[in-house]
C-alpha positions in Angstrom: 83.9 -6.8 -38.1 87.1 -7.8 -36.3 88.2 -4.1 -36.2 84.9 -3.1 -34.6 85.2 -5.9 -32.0 88.8 -4.8 -31.2 87.7 -1.2 -30.9 84.9 -2.2 -28.5 87.3 -4.2 -26.4 89.8 -1.2 -26.2 87.0 1.1 -25.1 85.9 -1.3 -22.4 89.4 -1.6 -21.1 89.8 2.1 -21.0 86.5 2.6 -19.2 87.4 -0.1 -16.7 90.8 1.4 -16.0 89.2 4.9 -15.5 86.7 3.5 -13.1 89.4 1.9 -11.0 91.5 5.0 -11.0 88.8 7.4 -9.8 88.7 8.2 -6.1 85.6 6.5 -4.7 83.4 8.3 -2.1 83.2 6.5 1.2 80.0 4.8 2.3 77.6 6.2 4.9 79.9 4.9 7.7 82.4 7.8 7.2 81.5 10.2 10.0 84.8 11.7 11.0 84.9 15.4 12.0 87.9 17.0 13.6 87.4 18.7 17.0 87.6 22.4 17.4 90.1 23.2 20.2 93.7 22.3 19.2 95.7 21.1 22.2 98.8 20.1 20.3 99.9 20.6 16.6 103.1 20.5 14.8 103.9 21.2 11.1 107.6 21.1 11.9 108.1 24.5 10.2 109.9 25.9 13.3 112.4 23.1 13.3 115.9 23.2 11.7 116.3 21.0 8.7 118.2 17.9 9.6 117.5 18.1 13.3 115.4 16.0 15.6 111.9 17.7 16.0 112.2 20.1 18.9 108.7 19.6 20.3 109.1 15.8 20.6 111.3 13.4 22.5 112.4 9.8 22.0 110.6 7.3 24.1 112.3 4.3 22.7 114.0 3.1 19.5 114.8 -0.1 17.7 117.4 -0.8 15.1 119.7 1.5 13.2 123.0 0.5 14.8 124.8 1.8 17.9 125.4 5.3 16.4 121.6 5.8 16.3 120.9 4.8 19.9 119.8 8.3 20.8 117.5 8.4 17.8 119.2 11.4 16.3 119.8 9.7 13.0 116.6 7.6 13.0 114.2 10.5 12.8 114.8 14.1 11.5 113.0 17.0 9.9 113.4 17.4 6.2 112.3 19.9 3.6 109.7 18.7 1.1 108.6 21.1 -1.6 107.2 24.2 0.4 106.8 22.5 3.8 108.7 20.6 6.4 108.1 16.9 7.1 109.3 14.3 9.6 111.3 11.5 8.1 111.9 8.1 9.8 115.1 6.4 8.4 114.9 3.1 6.6 114.9 -0.1 8.7 114.6 1.8 12.0 111.6 1.9 14.4 111.7 4.9 16.7 109.0 5.8 19.1 108.5 9.5 19.9 106.1 11.4 22.2 105.5 15.1 22.7 107.5 16.9 25.2 105.9 16.8 28.6 103.2 19.4 29.1 100.2 19.0 31.3 98.1 21.1 29.0 98.5 18.6 26.2 97.1 15.6 28.0 94.4 13.7 26.2 91.4 12.3 27.9 87.9 11.0 27.0 87.2 13.2 23.9 89.7 14.1 21.2 90.7 13.6 17.6 94.3 12.9 16.4 95.3 13.3 12.8 98.4 13.4 10.5 99.4 12.7 6.9 101.8 9.9 6.1 103.8 8.5 3.2 105.1 5.0 3.3 108.2 3.8 1.6 108.8 1.0 -0.9 110.1 -1.4 1.7 108.1 -3.0 4.6 107.3 0.3 6.2 104.4 1.1 8.6 103.1 3.8 10.9 101.8 3.3 14.4 99.8 5.2 17.0 100.0 3.7 20.6 97.6 4.8 23.3 98.0 4.1 27.0 94.7 3.6 28.8 94.4 3.6 32.5 92.1 2.3 35.2 94.4 4.2 37.6 97.8 5.8 37.2 99.6 2.7 38.7 97.9 0.4 36.1 98.3 1.2 32.5 97.3 -0.8 29.4 98.0 -0.2 25.7 96.0 0.2 22.5 97.9 -0.1 19.3 96.9 1.0 15.7 99.2 0.1 12.8 98.8 0.7 9.1 101.1 -1.2 6.7 102.2 -0.4 3.2 99.5 -2.6 1.7 96.7 -0.6 3.4 96.0 -3.1 6.2 95.2 -1.8 9.6 96.0 -3.9 12.7 94.4 -3.1 16.0 95.6 -4.8 19.1 94.7 -4.2 22.7 95.7 -5.7 26.1 92.7 -4.4 28.0 90.0 -5.2 29.0 91.0 -8.4 27.2 93.6 -9.3 24.6 92.0 -8.3 21.3 93.2 -8.2 17.7 91.3 -6.8 14.7 92.5 -6.6 11.1 90.9 -4.3 8.5 91.7 -3.8 4.8 91.7 -0.5 3.0 88.9 -0.9 0.4 90.1 -0.7 -3.2 93.5 0.3 -4.3 95.9 1.7 -1.7 98.3 4.0 -3.5 101.7 3.4 -2.0 103.3 6.4 -3.8 101.0 9.0 -2.4 100.3 10.8 0.8 97.4 9.4 3.0 95.6 10.9 5.9 95.2 9.0 9.2 92.6 10.1 11.7 91.5 8.7 15.1 88.5 9.8 17.0 88.0 9.1 20.7 84.7 9.7 22.5 84.2 8.5 26.1 86.7 5.7 25.5 85.4 4.5 22.2 87.8 4.7 19.3 87.3 5.0 15.5 90.2 4.8 13.0 90.1 6.3 9.5 92.4 6.4 6.5 91.5 9.0 3.9 87.8 8.7 3.2 87.3 5.3 4.8 86.4 4.3 8.3 88.3 1.1 9.0 88.0 0.2 12.7 85.4 1.1 15.3 86.0 0.0 18.9 83.3 0.3 21.6 84.1 2.0 24.9 86.5 0.0 27.1 85.4 1.8 30.2 88.7 3.6 30.5 90.2 6.5 28.6 93.5 7.1 26.9 95.9 9.3 28.9 98.9 9.3 26.7 100.0 8.5 23.1 103.2 8.0 21.2 103.9 8.0 17.5 106.1 5.4 15.7 106.8 3.6 12.5 109.1 1.4 10.6 111.1 3.5 8.0 111.2 4.8 5.5 108.2 6.9 6.5 107.3 10.6 6.0 104.9 12.4 8.4 103.4 15.9 8.3 100.6 18.1 9.8 100.2 16.5 13.2 97.2 17.7 15.1 95.4 16.7 18.3 92.2 18.5 19.3 89.3 18.3 21.8 86.0 20.2 22.3 83.1 20.1 19.8 83.2 18.5 16.4 83.5 21.1 13.7 82.7 21.1 10.0 84.6 24.0 8.5 82.2 24.2 5.6 79.5 25.7 7.8 81.5 28.9 7.5 80.1 29.1 4.0 76.7 30.1 5.4 78.2 33.5 6.3 81.3 33.8 4.2 79.7 32.6 1.0 83.1 31.5 -0.4 85.8 29.1 0.7 89.2 28.6 -1.0 91.0 25.3 -0.5 94.5 24.4 -1.6 94.3 20.8 -0.3 92.0 19.3 -3.0 94.8 17.5 -4.8 94.8 15.8 -8.2 97.3 13.6 -10.0 99.5 15.5 -12.5 97.6 16.5 -15.6 94.6 14.4 -14.6 91.2 14.9 -13.1 91.6 12.1 -10.6 91.3 13.3 -7.0 93.9 11.9 -4.6 92.4 9.8 -1.8 94.0 12.0 0.8 91.7 14.9 -0.3 88.4 13.0 -0.4 87.6 13.6 3.2 87.2 17.3 2.5 84.6 16.5 -0.2 82.7 14.2 2.1 82.6 16.9 4.8 81.3 19.3 2.1 78.7 16.8 1.1 77.6 16.5 4.8 77.2 20.3 4.9 75.3 20.4 1.7 72.9 17.6 2.6 72.2 19.3 6.0 71.5 22.6 4.2 69.3 21.7 1.1 68.7 25.4 0.2 72.3 26.0 -0.5 73.4 25.9 -4.2 77.1 25.9 -5.0 79.5 26.8 -7.7 82.8 24.8 -7.9 85.7 26.8 -9.5 89.0 25.1 -10.2 92.1 27.3 -10.9 95.7 26.5 -11.9 99.1 28.0 -12.3 100.5 28.7 -15.8 102.7 25.6 -16.2 101.5 24.4 -19.5 99.6 25.3 -22.6 96.7 27.6 -21.7 94.0 25.6 -23.6 95.1 22.3 -22.0 95.3 23.9 -18.5 91.8 25.2 -19.0 90.5 21.8 -20.2 92.1 20.0 -17.2 90.6 22.6 -14.8 87.2 22.0 -16.2 87.5 18.2 -16.0 88.6 18.6 -12.3 85.7 20.8 -11.5 83.4 18.3 -13.1 85.0 15.5 -11.1 84.4 17.3 -7.8 80.8 17.8 -8.8 80.5 14.1 -9.7 82.0 13.0 -6.3 79.6 15.3 -4.4 76.7 13.9 -6.3 77.9 10.3 -5.7 78.0 11.2 -1.9 74.3 12.1 -2.0 74.1 15.7 -3.1 71.5 16.7 -5.7 73.6 17.5 -8.8 71.1 20.2 -9.8 72.4 22.3 -6.9 76.0 22.2 -8.3 77.7 24.0 -11.1 81.4 23.4 -12.1 83.8 25.8 -13.9 87.4 25.4 -14.9 89.3 28.7 -15.2 92.9 27.4 -15.8 95.4 30.1 -15.2 93.2 33.1 -16.1 92.5 34.4 -12.5 95.8 34.1 -10.6 96.0 35.2 -6.9 99.7 35.8 -7.1 102.3 36.1 -9.9 103.5 32.7 -11.3 107.1 33.7 -10.8 107.9 31.5 -7.7 107.0 28.1 -6.4 105.0 29.9 -3.6 103.0 31.9 -6.1 102.3 28.9 -8.3 101.1 26.9 -5.3 98.8 29.7 -4.2 97.2 29.8 -7.7 96.5 26.0 -7.7 93.2 26.1 -5.8 89.5 25.1 -5.6 86.9 27.7 -4.7 83.5 26.8 -3.4 81.0 29.7 -3.8 77.4 29.8 -2.4 75.1 31.0 -5.1 
């Protein structure tokens, strides 16, 4: 009797841990869509490793000692796996802005996005906007996200305002996260991963300039600012019938989807709910790093988890099928890091 009770307790603990570990779909308030016309983007791939990013300039800097007064040691480009990233040094707080270019000005309709990775100390990332009634009178809007997943919004106009919002659930400090800001006619919405955390009604004036900052250690990648119409890339499936993504990320040897990737599944769910006649096959592929049977099993579990998340977001599960292929259909030879990265992918196929 005692052994049965102990076994039941262990099963309950495992089930509880699994439920907390799974990436949770956002509620109906998640409505972010990137805009179509890119006006400024930087993946830092054209920069020299160790240098200050060429397409940015220092607007101001705090800390780091007199040798860092120009910011050259406070912020630099660093190689990370197969991509370049921007690194802010520990205990420094540089502010950077894009090099002056009138074609990159922001106005009343835009989206701003980048990925960030916070360090183990009291690090944060910040986006500052200047809003203007006229060029001679500027005010600031300030978004900060801390290592505990707390978002602070402060504004000096039209009145002094402070708002604090908490990332729902567990904020994984040792993982990349996606920050997104949407501006429409002066109203601002702020998102992290699949969660909408702050929504500010229109102030009556529009942002005219932004800068990027943070307290190190911080890593940043894939910066993008766009305007024009909102676009859901999954609508391409209506004609292409197939889409291959390399940015649906999982924890190693697990089927748990990283929070940074959930926004893609929510956009796919939006597309599927708007097109109820579309049925979809979800195929997960891997490289050959591991025993074939285990790789195949993990791939199937990951495909099933994507199907589960889409169903949880409101898509009829009967429209979805999931298949895990492991390393059986490579796109490239598994003889280089680049080839292995290309083979780790999720394919969405309209049936």
